[in-house]
N, C-alpha and C positions, 0 to 999 in steps of 0.2 A: 503494500500500500504506500500511499503518499500522505504527506501532511502539508498543511498550508498555514502560513503566518501572514496575516494582512497588516501592512503598515501604510499609513498615509504620511506623506512627506509634507507635514505642516509645521510651521514654527510661528512663534509669536514675536512681533516686533517689540523690542525693548524701548518703547517710546510712549509718550502720553497717548492714551486711547488704546494701546496694546492691540493693534490690528493683527489679523492673521494673514500670513503669507504662505504660499506653497514654496518649499525650499527643498531641493534635492542635494544632498551632500554625499560624496563618495565615501565619506567616513562611515555612513550608515550601512554601506555594503560590506565593509571590511569585517566587522564582527558585531553581533548583537547577542543579548543574553535573554532568550525567552525561557519560560518555565518549562521544564522537561518532566514534571512529575506525572503528567497524564500519559506519557509514552511508556509502553511496556519495556521493562529493562531486563527481564529474564534473570533477575537477582544480581545484576552486575553492580548495583549501587544502592546505598542506603537512601531512605526517603529524604533525610535531611540534605542529601547531596543532589537535590532535584534540579540544580541549575543545568542548563544546556546552552550550548553556543551554536549560533548559526554563522556561517561565513560564506560569502559569495564564491561561487565556483566559476571562475572565468573561462574554464575549458568548455562550458556549455553555453550556447547562445541564449540570450533573453528572448522571450516570446510573448505574444499577446493572446489572452483568452477572453473573449467578449470585450469588456472595457478595462481589463486589468493587465498591467505589465507584470509578467512573471519573471522573476530573477532567480535562476537556479542556485541553490545553496547546498551546503553540507551541514549536517546537524550532529554534533558530538556532545557527550556528557561532560560534566565537570571534571571527571578524571580521564577524559580522552577517548572513551569507548564510542564506537559508532552508534548512533541512534537512528540511522537512516540506511537505505540500501545503496546509496550513491558512494559513501565513503569507502566501503569495502571494494566497490567496483573500481574507484580511482586508485586504490592501493594495488589491486590486481593488475590494472593497466600499467602502473608504474613498474611492477615486478616483471611483467611481460616485456616492457620496454628495455629494462636493464638486462634481462637474459638475452633478448633478441640482439641488442647492441653487441654483447659479447660474441655471439655467433657471427654477426655481420663483420665484426672486426677481424675475424679469421680470413676474410676475403678482401676487406678494404679497411685499413686502420683509421681512415678518416671519418668513419660513420660515428655520429654522436647521438643520434636520436632515431627511434623507430616509432611510428604512429600506428596504433592499433585502431582499426575501424570496425565497428560493429553496429548493427541496427538493421532496420528493414528498408533502408533507402536503396532498394534494388528495383529493377523493372518488374512490373507485374501486368497481367492481362485480365481484364474483366470480361466474362462471357455470360450472356443471359442464360438463365436456367433452362429455358426451352431449347436453345441452341446447344447447350451442354448435353442435355438429355438425348439429343438427336445424334450425338457423336460417340460411336462405340469406343474409339481410342481414348477419348477423355474419360469416359465412364469406367473403362477397365484399367487404365494405367495412370490417369490423372495428367497425361501429357498428350501433346499433339504428335501423332505418328503419321498422319496423312493430311494432305491439303495441297495448296498451291501458293505460289508467291503472291504477295499482296498486289492489288491492282496498281499501286504507285511504286511498288518495289522499294519503298522507303527512300525514294529520291526527293520527295518534297518534305519540307520541315514541318508540315502541319501534323505529322504523326506525333511530334514531340512538343511543338511550340504553338499548336492551335488552341482555340478556346476549349475549355473543359465542359462537356455536356452536363446539364443539371443533375442527372441521375448519378453520374460519376462523381461530381462535386459533393453530392449528398453522401455517397459512400465514403469518400475520403474524409469528410467531416466526422462521420460516425466512427471510422477507424481511429482518427486522431483523438477524438473524445475518449474512446475506450482506452487507447494507449496512454493518454494523459492520466487516467485514473490509476494505472499501474506504475506510473512514474517514468 
């Protein structure tokens, strides 16, 4: 699962009238101290050590959901244990990078960094259920085994850069929403 912490970047003007202004400071991203007592700890900390720290994770891009700017963060306990799923992932990626650099340096001593990419940012194809049901190859193997070249033979860019049909856009929104729920 995921957790959310909502902050508004509002400050008070230290002047007569005390007007409210919106103010965004990078310092707010560096580290904050939310209450971690409501997060399951698996017995790794005492109740009085309920402090948790959030810190901006600059390795993940910020994104917008509805009208909210989402800034990916990591969440750790007062004593440094991970309270999220992202911190162990980042540690694992760091370990993979370190090991991969050692292997790569056997071939090229100038290698300093290896980037591990994971995720579902791969090409996929959507097929209407009725068309899928009419194809024995898709039904039996889940793959296309017969067919012919596309009419445009992928020579025109509208395969990849055209407008997204409304049904496909709705599908993509639903997948993104479900993926967001899982972090």
